[in-house]
NUTORBA-155366 format. One record per residue (C-alpha): residue in one letter; residue number from 0; x negated, y negated, z. Coordinates in nm, 2 decimals. Layout:
N
+----+-----+--------+--------+--------+
: aa :   i :      u :      v :      w :
+----+-----+--------+--------+--------+
:  a : NUM :      X :      Y :      Z :
...
+----+-----+--------+--------+--------+
//
This chain:
170
+----+-----+--------+--------+--------+
: aa :   i :      u :      v :      w :
+----+-----+--------+--------+--------+
:  m :   0 :  -8.08 : -10.58 :  -0.03 :
:  a :   1 :  -8.34 : -10.76 :  -0.32 :
:  a :   2 :  -8.08 : -10.97 :  -0.41 :
:  v :   3 :  -7.95 : -11.10 :  -0.07 :
:  l :   4 :  -8.32 : -11.18 :   0.05 :
:  n :   5 :  -8.46 : -11.28 :  -0.31 :
:  r :   6 :  -8.75 : -11.07 :  -0.34 :
:  s :   7 :  -8.81 : -10.76 :  -0.59 :
:  t :   8 :  -8.70 : -10.44 :  -0.52 :
:  v :   9 :  -9.05 : -10.31 :  -0.53 :
:  y :  10 :  -9.21 : -10.56 :  -0.26 :
:  l :  11 :  -8.91 : -10.46 :  -0.03 :
:  s :  12 :  -8.95 : -10.10 :  -0.11 :
:  g :  13 :  -9.35 : -10.15 :  -0.02 :
:  l :  14 :  -9.21 : -10.36 :   0.31 :
:  q :  15 :  -9.00 : -10.04 :   0.39 :
:  k :  16 :  -9.28 :  -9.80 :   0.38 :
:  r :  17 :  -9.57 : -10.01 :   0.50 :
:  f :  18 :  -9.31 : -10.10 :   0.84 :
:  e :  19 :  -9.20 :  -9.74 :   0.83 :
:  l :  20 :  -8.80 :  -9.81 :   0.80 :
:  p :  21 :  -8.60 :  -9.54 :   0.76 :
:  a :  22 :  -8.42 :  -9.59 :   0.42 :
:  i :  23 :  -8.07 :  -9.70 :   0.43 :
:  e :  24 :  -7.82 :  -9.44 :   0.18 :
:  t :  25 :  -7.60 :  -9.72 :   0.10 :
:  t :  26 :  -7.61 : -10.06 :  -0.12 :
:  h :  27 :  -7.48 : -10.20 :   0.22 :
:  h :  28 :  -7.78 : -10.26 :   0.49 :
:  p :  29 :  -7.67 : -10.32 :   0.83 :
:  e :  30 :  -7.74 : -10.71 :   0.85 :
:  a :  31 :  -8.01 : -10.63 :   1.17 :
:  y :  32 :  -8.21 : -10.47 :   0.92 :
:  l :  33 :  -8.17 : -10.75 :   0.67 :
:  a :  34 :  -8.27 : -10.97 :   1.00 :
:  f :  35 :  -8.57 : -10.81 :   1.04 :
:  v :  36 :  -8.70 : -10.84 :   0.70 :
:  r :  37 :  -8.59 : -11.15 :   0.64 :
:  t :  38 :  -8.79 : -11.21 :   0.96 :
:  v :  39 :  -9.12 : -11.09 :   0.83 :
:  i :  40 :  -9.09 : -11.27 :   0.50 :
:  h :  41 :  -9.03 : -11.60 :   0.67 :
:  l :  42 :  -9.35 : -11.52 :   0.86 :
:  r :  43 :  -9.58 : -11.41 :   0.57 :
:  t :  44 :  -9.40 : -11.74 :   0.42 :
:  f :  45 :  -9.56 : -11.94 :   0.70 :
:  g :  46 :  -9.91 : -11.74 :   0.60 :
:  v :  47 :  -9.90 : -11.46 :   0.86 :
:  s :  48 : -10.08 : -11.15 :   0.75 :
:  e :  49 :  -9.89 : -10.85 :   0.68 :
:  e :  50 : -10.14 : -10.67 :   0.90 :
:  s :  51 : -10.10 : -10.87 :   1.19 :
:  l :  52 :  -9.69 : -10.82 :   1.18 :
:  r :  53 :  -9.73 : -10.45 :   1.12 :
:  e :  54 : -10.00 : -10.45 :   1.42 :
:  l :  55 :  -9.70 : -10.63 :   1.63 :
:  w :  56 :  -9.41 : -10.42 :   1.50 :
:  f :  57 :  -9.59 : -10.11 :   1.61 :
:  l :  58 :  -9.67 : -10.24 :   1.97 :
:  e :  59 :  -9.33 : -10.32 :   2.00 :
:  k :  60 :  -9.17 : -10.02 :   1.89 :
:  k :  61 :  -9.44 :  -9.85 :   2.14 :
:  l :  62 :  -9.34 : -10.08 :   2.42 :
:  l :  63 :  -8.94 : -10.00 :   2.37 :
:  t :  64 :  -9.02 :  -9.63 :   2.33 :
:  l :  65 :  -9.23 :  -9.65 :   2.69 :
:  l :  66 :  -8.96 :  -9.85 :   2.80 :
:  h :  67 :  -8.70 :  -9.61 :   2.71 :
:  i :  68 :  -8.44 :  -9.83 :   2.50 :
:  d :  69 :  -8.32 :  -9.58 :   2.28 :
:  t :  70 :  -8.00 :  -9.49 :   2.43 :
:  t :  71 :  -7.81 :  -9.48 :   2.13 :
:  g :  72 :  -7.95 :  -9.20 :   1.90 :
:  s :  73 :  -7.95 :  -9.44 :   1.61 :
:  k :  74 :  -8.20 :  -9.39 :   1.30 :
:  t :  75 :  -8.24 :  -9.82 :   1.33 :
:  w :  76 :  -8.23 :  -9.83 :   1.69 :
:  f :  77 :  -8.53 : -10.06 :   1.69 :
:  l :  78 :  -8.39 : -10.30 :   1.45 :
:  d :  79 :  -8.03 : -10.30 :   1.62 :
:  a :  80 :  -8.09 : -10.65 :   1.82 :
:  c :  81 :  -8.25 : -10.83 :   1.51 :
:  g :  82 :  -8.05 : -11.12 :   1.38 :
:  k :  83 :  -7.91 : -11.24 :   1.76 :
:  a :  84 :  -7.96 : -11.53 :   1.85 :
:  t :  85 :  -7.91 : -11.55 :   2.24 :
:  h :  86 :  -8.18 : -11.62 :   2.49 :
:  p :  87 :  -8.50 : -11.64 :   2.23 :
:  e :  88 :  -8.72 : -11.70 :   2.51 :
:  r :  89 :  -8.66 : -11.37 :   2.63 :
:  r :  90 :  -8.72 : -11.19 :   2.33 :
:  l :  91 :  -8.98 : -10.97 :   2.10 :
:  l :  92 :  -9.06 : -11.14 :   1.80 :
:  l :  93 :  -9.01 : -10.89 :   1.57 :
:  s :  94 :  -8.75 : -10.65 :   1.72 :
:  n :  95 :  -8.55 : -10.94 :   1.86 :
:  y :  96 :  -8.50 : -10.70 :   2.19 :
:  d :  97 :  -8.41 : -10.90 :   2.46 :
:  l :  98 :  -8.63 : -10.76 :   2.78 :
:  g :  99 :  -8.42 : -10.99 :   3.04 :
:  i : 100 :  -8.74 : -11.19 :   3.15 :
:  r : 101 :  -8.89 : -11.48 :   3.00 :
:  l : 102 :  -9.20 : -11.37 :   2.78 :
:  g : 103 :  -9.49 : -11.51 :   2.96 :
:  s : 104 :  -9.68 : -11.25 :   3.17 :
:  a : 105 :  -9.66 : -10.89 :   3.18 :
:  q : 106 :  -9.68 : -10.85 :   3.52 :
:  e : 107 :  -9.30 : -10.96 :   3.54 :
:  l : 108 :  -9.16 : -10.66 :   3.33 :
:  q : 109 :  -9.02 : -10.36 :   3.54 :
:  a : 110 :  -9.19 : -10.04 :   3.38 :
:  g : 111 :  -9.04 :  -9.76 :   3.55 :
:  l : 112 :  -8.68 :  -9.81 :   3.39 :
:  d : 113 :  -8.53 :  -9.53 :   3.19 :
:  f : 114 :  -8.22 :  -9.61 :   2.95 :
:  s : 115 :  -8.18 :  -9.25 :   2.83 :
:  d : 116 :  -7.99 :  -8.95 :   2.94 :
:  k : 117 :  -8.30 :  -8.74 :   2.78 :
:  l : 118 :  -8.48 :  -8.47 :   3.02 :
:  p : 119 :  -8.77 :  -8.62 :   3.22 :
:  e : 120 :  -9.13 :  -8.58 :   3.07 :
:  l : 121 :  -9.39 :  -8.34 :   3.26 :
:  f : 122 :  -9.60 :  -8.62 :   3.32 :
:  e : 123 :  -9.53 :  -9.02 :   3.32 :
:  g : 124 :  -9.65 :  -9.21 :   3.08 :
:  k : 125 :  -9.92 :  -9.41 :   3.25 :
:  e : 126 : -10.09 :  -9.07 :   3.36 :
:  m : 127 : -10.08 :  -8.99 :   2.98 :
:  g : 128 : -10.26 :  -9.29 :   2.92 :
:  e : 129 :  -9.95 :  -9.53 :   2.80 :
:  d : 130 :  -9.91 :  -9.79 :   3.02 :
:  a : 131 :  -9.59 : -10.01 :   2.96 :
:  l : 132 :  -9.74 : -10.32 :   3.10 :
:  r : 133 : -10.06 : -10.28 :   2.90 :
:  v : 134 :  -9.87 : -10.28 :   2.60 :
:  f : 135 :  -9.63 : -10.56 :   2.68 :
:  d : 136 :  -9.96 : -10.73 :   2.71 :
:  q : 137 : -10.07 : -10.65 :   2.38 :
:  c : 138 :  -9.76 : -10.79 :   2.21 :
:  l : 139 :  -9.77 : -11.10 :   2.43 :
:  k : 140 : -10.12 : -11.18 :   2.31 :
:  a : 141 : -10.03 : -11.08 :   1.94 :
:  r : 142 :  -9.73 : -11.28 :   1.97 :
:  k : 143 :  -9.91 : -11.58 :   2.10 :
:  d : 144 : -10.15 : -11.56 :   1.78 :
:  i : 145 :  -9.88 : -11.50 :   1.53 :
:  l : 146 :  -9.67 : -11.83 :   1.70 :
:  k : 147 :  -9.99 : -12.03 :   1.66 :
:  e : 148 : -10.02 : -11.94 :   1.30 :
:  v : 149 :  -9.69 : -12.05 :   1.25 :
:  a : 150 :  -9.72 : -12.38 :   1.47 :
:  v : 151 : -10.07 : -12.48 :   1.21 :
:  e : 152 :  -9.88 : -12.43 :   0.89 :
:  l : 153 :  -9.52 : -12.58 :   1.01 :
:  p : 154 :  -9.63 : -12.93 :   0.89 :
:  q : 155 :  -9.76 : -12.77 :   0.53 :
:  v : 156 :  -9.48 : -12.57 :   0.49 :
:  r : 157 :  -9.24 : -12.90 :   0.55 :
:  e : 158 :  -9.41 : -13.10 :   0.32 :
:  s : 159 :  -9.41 : -12.83 :   0.08 :
:  v : 160 :  -9.00 : -12.83 :   0.07 :
:  k : 161 :  -8.99 : -13.20 :   0.08 :
:  w : 162 :  -9.23 : -13.19 :  -0.26 :
:  a : 163 :  -9.01 : -12.91 :  -0.42 :
:  g : 164 :  -8.68 : -13.11 :  -0.36 :
:  h : 165 :  -8.83 : -13.36 :  -0.65 :
:  l : 166 :  -8.93 : -13.09 :  -0.87 :
:  p : 167 :  -8.68 : -13.10 :  -1.19 :
:  k : 168 :  -8.36 : -12.88 :  -1.17 :
:  g : 169 :  -8.35 : -12.61 :  -1.44 :
+----+-----+--------+--------+--------+
//
């Protein structure tokens, strides 16, 4: 993974721990796993703080849990949509999960859906203080802040790439 992502194993190991990613026991990491880590690296390149990214990551995972998206039982179920390119306007920023709606307002989300085969909980999530619409709204706000940071930094990154093209090779 270090060679593919051009980052040290120490750096990548730290990311895995801080983002609570499952350890992959093989030398070949699933493409979705690599796509997630690559997204984090790209956003860090744009100066987005790791704290902001971790906050959004945990919000997205909480939202996906509240929506009962985990239907596969995979230990990387929250990463499985990473790297997909269709309908970016409907996808969460880090998990890249397609919610099926244009990301704009939390009011558009259908919160009562349950895609899992698990037994129902004794109390609804809302009764226990977890409201998918509230979490989705928090996701949208964090996403908006991150995208604003990227937009501000984008011209500088483009200029840096041009400048680096003039450096001596070798």
